N, C-alpha and C positions, 0 to 999 in steps of 0.2 A: 504493500500500500504506500509506503514512504517513497518507493521508487516511482510509482505512478504519479504521486503528488509532485515529486521533483521534475518528472518529465513534463507534466502539465504546466508547471511553472516555467520551464524552459520554452515551451511553445508559446505561452502568453508573453514572455519577455521578447521572443523573436518577432511575434506577430504584432504585439502592441507597442514595442519600442523600436525595434530594428526597422520596421517598415516606414514609419514617419521620419525617422532620422536618416534613413537612406535618401529620401527626397531632399532633406536639408543638406546632406553631404554633397549630393549632386549639385545643388544650387551654390554651395560654398566653393566647390572646385571650379565650377564654371565662372563664378564671379572673380575668383583669384586669377584665372587665366585671362579674363577681360580687364583686370586691374580695377575692379569695382567691388566694394565690400559686400554688396547685396543688402537685403532687408533684414534688419536685426532689431526691430522696434520692441519686440516682446521683452518684458523685464519683470523682475520681482524685487520689491523694495528698491526700485531705481537701479538695480544691478542687472545688466543684460546677459551675463554669462557667455559672452562671445556669440550671441545669437542662438544658443542651444535651446532656448525656450520657444523659439519661433514655430517649430513643428507642433508643439502643444497648442499654441494659439491658433494655428491654421486648422488643426483638427477640430477644435471646439467651434471655430467659426463655420466650418463646413457642416457640423452636426446641427448648429443652431439655425442655419439658413440653407436647407437642402434645395437644390435646384431641380429642374426637369430632368427626366431620364435621358442620358446621352444616347446617340445612335449605337455605340458599342457597349451598352450596359450589360448585355448578355455575355459578351466576351470577358468583360471586366469581372463579372460575378463568377464565371467559370474559373478565371485565373485566381481569384481569391480562394475558392474552394480547393483548387489544385494545390495552391501554396500551403494551405492548412493541412491537406492530406499528406503532402510531402513532409512537412514538419512532424506530423504524427508518427511516421515510420522511422524517423532518424533518431538514434540514441544520442543523448548528451554525454554519455560516458561509455564505459566498457561493461564487463560482467564482474560482479563483486560477490564474494562468498561470505555472507552473514549467516552463520549456522549451517544447516544442512541444505538450505534452498538458496541457490545463487539468484541475484536480482540484477536487473538491468534497467536504467532510467530511460524508458521508452514507452510511449502510449500504445503503439500497435507493433508487436514483435511478429512480423510476417515472414514466412519462409521465403517468399519471392518478393520481398519488399521493394527491390530496385525497379520492379515493373511499375510501381505506383507513380513515381514522377514521370516516367516515360509515357504512360497512358494518360496521365493528367495533362501533360503538355500536348498530346495529340488531341484531347478534347478541347483545349483552348484553341488550337489551330482550326478545328472544325467550326467553333463558334466565330472565329475570325473570318472564315469563308462566308458565313451568313452576313457578317458585317460588310464584307466587300461586295456581296451581291446587292445590298441595299444602298449603294452609293447613288447620290443625286447627280446623274449625268454620266455620259459615256467616258469623258476624260477622267473624272474622279473614279469611276469603276476600274479603268485600266490601272490607275495609280495605286488604288487599294489592292488590286489583284497582285501587282508586282510586290507590294509590301508583304502580303500574305505568302506568296511564293518564296520570298526571301527567307522567311521564318521556316516555312515547310521544308526547304532544302537543307537548312542548317540542323533541323531536328534529327534526321537519321545519323548525321555525324556525331552529335552529342549522345544519342542513344547507343551507337556502336562503341563509343569510347567507354561508356559505363558497362556495357555488356562484355567488352574485352577485359576490363578489370575484373568483372565477376568470374569470367572463365579462368583468368590467371589465378585468382584466389580460391576458386572452387566453390563459391557460394553466392547466392543472390540475397542472402539475409543480412541486412545492415548491421545487426548486433554481432553476428559472427564475423562480418567483414572488419568491423572495428577491433574485435578481439584478436583476429589474426594479424592485424597491423601493429598491435601492442607487443612488438618483439623486435629482435635484431637478426639480420642476416648478413652473411659475409659476401662481398663482391670484390674480387681481385685482392683478397687479403685484408680488406677494409670493412669493419663492422658498420653497417648502415641500418637505419630504421626500415622495417618492412612495410613502409607506407606505399600506397598505391602509386604515388608519383615516382617512387623508386622502382617498383615492379613494372609499371606501365608508364614510362616517361612520355612516349609518343601519344598514348591515350590522354594523358594529362594536358599536353599542349593542344591536342585536337579539341578536347572539351572546352578549354579556355577560349580558343579561337571560334568554336561553334557558338558559344554563349555570346561572345562579342558580336558575331555576325547576325545572330537571331534577334538581338536586342535592338529593335527598331526604335529610334528616338521618339519621344512623346510628341514632338512637333514634326513638321514636314522636313524631310531631308533636303539637302541642297539641290536646287533645281527641280523639286517635286511640287505639285500643286498643294495648296493648303488643305484641300479636302482629304488628304491622306493622313491627317493628324491621328496618331496611334491612340486607340481607345484604352490601352492598358498602361498605367504608369509603371515605370521601372521599379518603383518602391514596393510593388506588390509581389513580383516574382523574384527580385534580386536577393532578398534575405534567404528565401527558401533555396534558391539556386546556389548561393554561397555556402549554406549549411550542407547541401548535398555534395558539393565539391570537397568540403572539408572532411566529411564522413568517408567519401569514396577514395580520395587521393591523399589526404593529409592526416590520416590516422585518427580522426575524430578528436577526442580529448587527450589522446596519448602524448606523452612527452618524448622527444627524440633521445635515444640512448639511455632512457630511464624507464624501463617497462614497469608494469604494476608490481610484479613480484619483487623487484629490487627495492621499490619504495616501501612495500610492506616489510621486507626483510630488514630494512634500516630502522624503521620506527617500532616494529612489534616488540623487540626485546626490551624496550624501555617502557612502552605504554600499552602493550597488549595487541593481539591481532585484530580485535574488533575496532579499536580506536584507529589503528593503522589503516585498515580497509576503509573506514569512514573518511579519514583524512585524504586518502587516495581518491575516493569518490568526489569529494568537494574540489580537490585539486584538478581533477579531470574536467569537471563541469566548468571551472573557471578558465582552464586552457581552451576548452571548446568554444566558449563565448569569445575569448580573445582571438582565436583563429577565424571564427566567422566574421568578426568585426574587421580583421585584417583582409580577409577575402573580399568583403564588400568594398572596402577602400580600394583594393587592387582593381576590381572590376569597374568601379566608378572612375578611377584614374585612367584606365584603358579607354573607356568610352569617351572621356573628355580629352584625352591626349591624341589618340589615333584619329586620322582624318575621317570625317563622315562621308562615306561613299554613297553614290546613287544606288537605288535598288537594282538597276540593270547590272552594274558592276558587281554588287553583292551576290546576285543570282549566278553570275558567271564564275565568281570565285568559289561559291559553294558547290556548284554543279561540276566544275571542271577540276577543282583542286581538293577541297575539303572532304567531300563525300568519297571520292576515290581513295584518298589517304586513309580515311577512317575504315573503309572496307578492306584495304590492303592490310592495315594493322590488325583488324579482326581475323582475317584469314591466317595471317602469320601467327597470331596468338593461338588459334585453334590447332594449327599444325604443331606448335611447340608443346602445347598442353597434351595433345594426343601422343607425342613422342616421349616427353619427359615427365608429364604430370604437372599439376598445378603447383605453384611455388609458395602460395600462402594459404591454402585451403585447410588450415588446421582444424577449423570448427565447422566445416561443411558437412551437413547431414547426408548429402548425396554421395559422399565418398565412402567406399567400403572401410570397415573398421580395421582391416588388416593391411590396408594399402600404405606404402611407405611415403613419408613426407620429406621433401627434399630441403625445405627451409623452415625450421621451427625452433623456437627458443623454449626455455623452461616456462616462461610466462605464458606463451600461447598454449603450451601443453596444459598448464594448470587451468586456463580459461576453458579449454575444450573439455577437460575432465569435469569441471564444474557444470558445464552445460549438459553433458551426457549423463550426469548423475553418477559418475565413477570417480569421485574425488578421493576414494580410499586408495586408489592406485597412484603411485608417484609418477611424475613425468619421466623419471629415469627408467622405471619398469615399463611404461608405455612405449618409450623409444626402443627399449630392448625387444619388446614384442614385435614392433614394426620391423626392426632389423632382422629378427628371426623369420618373419613372414616373407621378407624379401629374399633372404638366403635360401629359403625352402622352395622358392618359385623355380619350376623347371626351366632349364636353359640359362 
């Protein structure tokens, strides 16, 4: 129950604070690039806090004076629901053993949870097709159609990047994905975090590029008619997208080179295992929030810094470059996994119990044991059984 409350609190924080402040951050970055401070009139006790209260004032103003329904209200509503569904399946931490039952701070621990943001984004694209079909005039219809095609072509690249990571790690379950990344693996003799960005660097770059390409500006792009004004503010989808990228590619709340077992091992002798595990949980939640804030800042900075290209050029880049690269990366990932096995799938329920794991630390083994209900076996004995099963394989 405490884990559900913590997960619900995380969703409320991301949806209620990150979304309005994402819009404020976009305005601040754009204002700094233009050399203008922007609107920072909101204050408390004549203290402006650098304009940080402006999103609160804007939100209260919009609630007090609701306007007529916009033409893209359906798409905006679907985007809100998709963002909340995405946040519901993302864990704000890893798995933690409090007593006999391990807990994970997540609202919906789904076995195929990574399909939720993919399907939610597809639903938003379908709603945008209806928005494009209702354009007032032929020119506006063509411009809206180009904007929707731009997003629709970037969606497969983003989905393939997520699926390539899932195939590499051997699981579509976000909780298991985060648990498998809370470990270290050796590459060329150097211990590195088993994060998705290390396991799938090409997928990480493709996902960032696809997100930048699919993020149509709220206003009309350069050279496009004003009727193409995008109905979905970036502040709706950006926090959920940033949290998804953090969970998939940056280890969630895991600290680099400091897995959960090491933290518990350092603190438990002095304060007990329960206190050490709780401290690790709070530390991971704080790190997760910091990572999401940093990812939001990175995506906003990319959108403000990189040139705003026309929809025609964006469609050409997505169709001729990004989607083929994502497809090639997915095919290469499938071939590598079929030949050598997944590199991070320590907690995948789809893998046979006797299959050897090629990259696994004691921390990920403990997390897997906690999930499977076999915590009585030590990671050393589990690794020994895996090695025995591999040596007994014929040929």
